[in-house]
Every structure is written in structure tokens, then in C-alpha cells.
C-alpha positions in Angstrom: 22.4 -2.1 22.8 19.8 -4.1 20.8 18.8 -2.8 17.4 15.1 -3.0 16.6 13.0 -2.4 13.5 9.8 -3.8 12.0 8.6 -5.3 8.7 5.1 -3.9 8.4 3.7 -3.6 4.8 1.5 -0.5 4.2 -1.0 -2.3 2.1 -2.8 0.8 0.7 0.5 2.3 -0.4 1.5 -0.9 -2.1 -1.8 -1.2 -3.9 -1.7 2.4 -5.1 1.7 1.8 -6.6 0.7 -1.4 -8.4 -2.6 -0.1 -9.7 -0.8 3.0 -10.9 1.7 0.9 -12.8 -1.1 -1.3 -14.3 -3.2 1.7 -15.6 -0.1 3.5 -17.0 1.9 0.6 -18.5 -0.1 -2.6 -18.9 -3.5 -1.1 -19.7 -3.2 2.6 -20.1 -6.4 4.2 -18.8 -6.2 7.2 -21.2 -6.1 4.9 -24.2 -9.2 3.1 -23.0 -10.9 6.4 -22.2 -9.2 9.2 -24.2 -8.7 12.5 -22.4 -9.2 10.8 -19.0 -6.5 10.1 -16.5 -7.3 7.9 -13.6 -6.2 9.4 -10.2 -5.3 6.7 -7.8 -4.9 7.8 -4.2 -5.8 7.3 -0.6 -7.1 10.9 -0.4 -10.8 11.1 -1.2 -11.6 13.8 -3.8 -14.9 14.6 -2.0 -12.8 16.1 0.9 -11.3 18.8 -1.4 -14.7 19.5 -3.0 -16.4 19.9 0.4 -13.7 22.3 1.6 -13.9 24.5 -1.5 -16.0 27.6 -1.1 -17.0 27.6 -4.7 -16.5 24.4 -6.7 -16.9 25.1 -10.4 -17.9 22.4 -12.9 -14.4 22.4 -14.2 -12.9 21.9 -10.8 -15.3 19.0 -10.1 -14.5 17.3 -13.4 -10.7 17.7 -12.8 -11.0 15.4 -9.7 -12.4 12.5 -11.7 -12.2 9.7 -12.6 -10.7 8.8 -9.2 -9.9 5.4 -7.6 -9.5 5.7 -3.8 -7.7 2.9 -1.9 -8.9 2.6 1.7 -7.8 0.3 4.5 -11.1 0.2 6.4 -10.1 -2.2 9.1 -6.8 -3.8 10.2 -6.4 -6.3 13.0 -5.1 -9.7 14.1 -5.6 -12.6 11.7 -7.1 -15.6 13.4 -6.3 -18.0 10.5 -2.5 -17.7 11.0 -0.3 -18.3 14.1 2.1 -16.1 16.0 5.7 -17.4 15.5 9.1 -16.8 16.9 12.4 -17.8 15.4 16.0 -16.7 14.6 17.4 -15.5 11.3 20.6 -14.2 9.8 21.0 -11.1 7.7 23.7 -10.2 5.2 24.6 -6.8 3.8 21.5 -6.9 1.5 19.4 -5.9 4.5 20.7 -2.4 4.2 19.7 -2.0 0.6 16.3 -3.4 1.4 15.8 -1.0 4.3 16.8 2.0 2.3 14.6 1.0 -0.7 11.4 0.0 1.1 11.2 2.2 4.2 8.1 3.8 2.8 6.0 0.8 2.0 7.5 -2.2 3.9 9.7 -1.3 6.9 9.3 0.8 9.9 12.6 2.1 11.2 14.4 5.3 12.1 17.4 7.0 10.4 19.3 6.1 13.6 18.4 2.4 13.3 19.7 2.3 9.7 22.9 3.9 10.7 23.3 1.5 13.6 22.9 -1.4 11.2 25.3 0.1 8.8 27.9 0.4 11.6 27.3 -3.2 12.7 28.0 -4.5 9.2 31.3 -2.7 9.3 32.2 -5.1 12.1 30.6 -8.3 10.8 29.5 -9.8 7.4 26.3 -11.2 8.9 24.0 -10.2 11.7 21.8 -12.6 13.8 18.3 -11.4 14.8 15.3 -12.7 16.6 12.0 -12.5 14.7 8.6 -12.1 16.3 5.9 -12.7 13.6 2.3 -11.5 14.2 -0.4 -12.3 11.6 -2.5 -9.4 10.4 -5.5 -8.9 8.2 -6.6 -5.7 6.4 -10.0 -5.1 4.9 -9.5 -3.1 1.7 -12.0 -1.0 -0.2 -11.4 0.3 -3.7 -13.9 3.1 -4.3 -14.3 4.3 -7.9 -15.9 7.6 -8.9 -16.4 8.8 -12.5 -18.5 11.2 -14.4 -19.5 8.5 -16.9 -21.6 5.4 -16.2 -20.0 3.3 -19.0 -16.5 4.2 -17.8 -17.5 3.2 -14.2 -18.8 -0.2 -15.3 -15.9 -1.0 -17.5 -13.3 0.1 -15.0 -15.0 -2.0 -12.3 -14.8 -5.1 -14.5 -11.1 -4.4 -15.2 -10.4 -4.0 -11.5 -12.2 -7.2 -10.5 -10.2 -9.2 -13.1 -6.8 -7.8 -12.3 -7.3 -8.4 -8.6 -7.8 -12.1 -9.3 -4.8 -12.2 -11.6 -1.8 -9.8 -11.8 -2.2 -8.1 -8.4 -2.9 -11.2 -6.4 0.2 -12.9 -7.8 2.4 -9.7 -7.4 1.3 -9.3 -3.8 2.3 -12.9 -3.1 5.6 -12.9 -4.9 6.9 -9.5 -3.9 5.5 -9.0 -0.4 4.2 -12.4 0.9 0.8 -10.8 1.1 -2.2 -13.1 0.4 -5.3 -11.8 -1.3 -8.2 -14.1 -0.2 -10.2 -14.5 -3.4 -13.2 -15.7 -1.4 -13.5 -12.2 0.1 -13.6 -10.3 -3.2 -17.0 -8.6 -3.6 -18.5 -5.3 -4.5 -21.1 -2.9 -5.7 -20.6 -2.5 -9.5 -23.4 0.1 -10.0 -26.3 2.0 -8.3 -24.1 4.4 -6.4 -24.5 8.1 -7.2 -23.5 11.5 -5.8 -25.2 14.8 -6.8 -23.7 17.1 -4.1 -21.2 19.0 -6.4 -23.4 20.0 -9.4 -22.4 17.0 -11.5 -23.8 13.5 -11.6 -21.1 11.2 -10.3 -21.2 7.4 -10.7 -19.7 5.3 -8.0 -18.7 1.7 -7.5 -16.9 -0.3 -4.8 -14.7 -3.4 -4.6 -13.7 -4.9 -1.3 -11.4 -7.8 -0.2 -9.1 -9.0 2.5 -5.3 -9.2 2.6 -3.4 -11.4 5.0 0.2 -11.0 5.9 2.8 -11.0 8.7 4.2 -8.1 10.6 7.6 -8.9 12.0 9.6 -7.3 14.8 13.3 -7.8 14.4 15.8 -7.6 17.3 19.5 -7.6 16.5 21.5 -8.1 19.7 24.6 -6.2 18.8 26.7 -3.7 20.8 27.4 -0.5 18.9 29.4 2.5 20.1 26.8 5.2 19.7 29.5 7.9 19.5 30.7 6.4 16.2 27.3 6.5 14.6 26.5 9.5 12.3 22.8 9.8 11.5 22.0 10.7 7.9 18.4 12.0 7.8 16.0 10.4 5.4 14.8 13.2 3.0 11.4 11.7 3.1 
């Protein structure tokens, strides 16, 4: 039977990871703004606050500052072409699948076990690749309780998108950040719904990348395959 899996980067997850690393290691947020830890997430803090029956000032402040990474629109990229070709994998494919199933690959536990079994019979595996170009529209939504913090963090985000993050996305994931699409609203956004004045800002940009369907035409005896469930 053919073995199939997909390379499909989850761009919001990738960005959350990289931004988290940047604001803890390269430019620690709590050293820029003492007693403040930036929460970087895809879950909007307003949801929890709206669901709370009684949101105290302490609860509200505990949710901020927050940076929410949102993929607002994902679709076919007209600037790139659909391609089809053949490739050859070595045993490194297994390590890559096991390491990046959460942010890069879509495959089942069974598929991983089938590939593992196939490599017991051969040092390399031939596969067909069907590449489809995609484009994601990303919004970074920042909310703080301090206007100065909001403006400074916006400026940092704008700069790091053009530099570190753009290069990292290209080098590690073959994802292209189109600098001509970077824009935003640095100030003038407020929320007063939760008993505190919250200051908002937004950055938006486009990411272009390929999703790939791999088909390995290899006959495997299913009875020999033992499925090890991914704990995640």
C-alpha cells in the first residue's frame, strides 16, 4: 500500500515559538518592562474575560500584556506555481517527522510506523511530491495596560519581523515573509469593557510557502506494524 503524509507548516504555531524565544532570550521582555511577562498565544485573552462571571482588576491585569498570533486568512498563492516531482528520502526523514509533527508535518502514528518499517527493508525511499503554493494572512494583535509599553513593543515587533524572524522563517521552514505586506495600527485602539483601560495595536503581513503531499509507493505487511501512539 502507498504511504502518504503532508508537509504543511502551521504558521501561527511557528511564529508563537519564535517570538517566545526572542522575548525570553534575545530581548527579554521582563528586563525591558520589569514585573511584566508577555503572554504569546493564539488564544485571545478577551475570551476568558468575557466568560468570567466576575472579572476582578487583578484577573484582568494578569492577562496582559498579551500578544495574539492569528491566521486570519489562508488560501492558494497565485504568485507561485503548482509543481510535481520525485524525491528520495533517507533515514533522517523519521527523525524529522518525529520532531516536527506539531508544527510542520501532518501524519498519523500509523504512517510513522509504516515508514519506520519501510526503512528496515531499504536505506532509501522514493516518493512523489505534489507541491501546492499557499499564502497566510497573519495578524499580531498586542494588548497592554500601558500606552508606552504598547508603542515600544509595536516598534520592536516591526523591526524583528523585517530582520530575525524573516530570515529564520526562510532558513528553517522555506516560508517567505513578504516585506511589502507589513503594515499595522501602532496606536489609537482601546478597550474599556473589563474595568481597565487596555491599549491595543496590530501588525499584519503575508507569508508564502509550499504545502506538499508525499506518496511513498512501498508495500508493507500491515500485520508487522506496531503503532506507538504519539503522546501529544
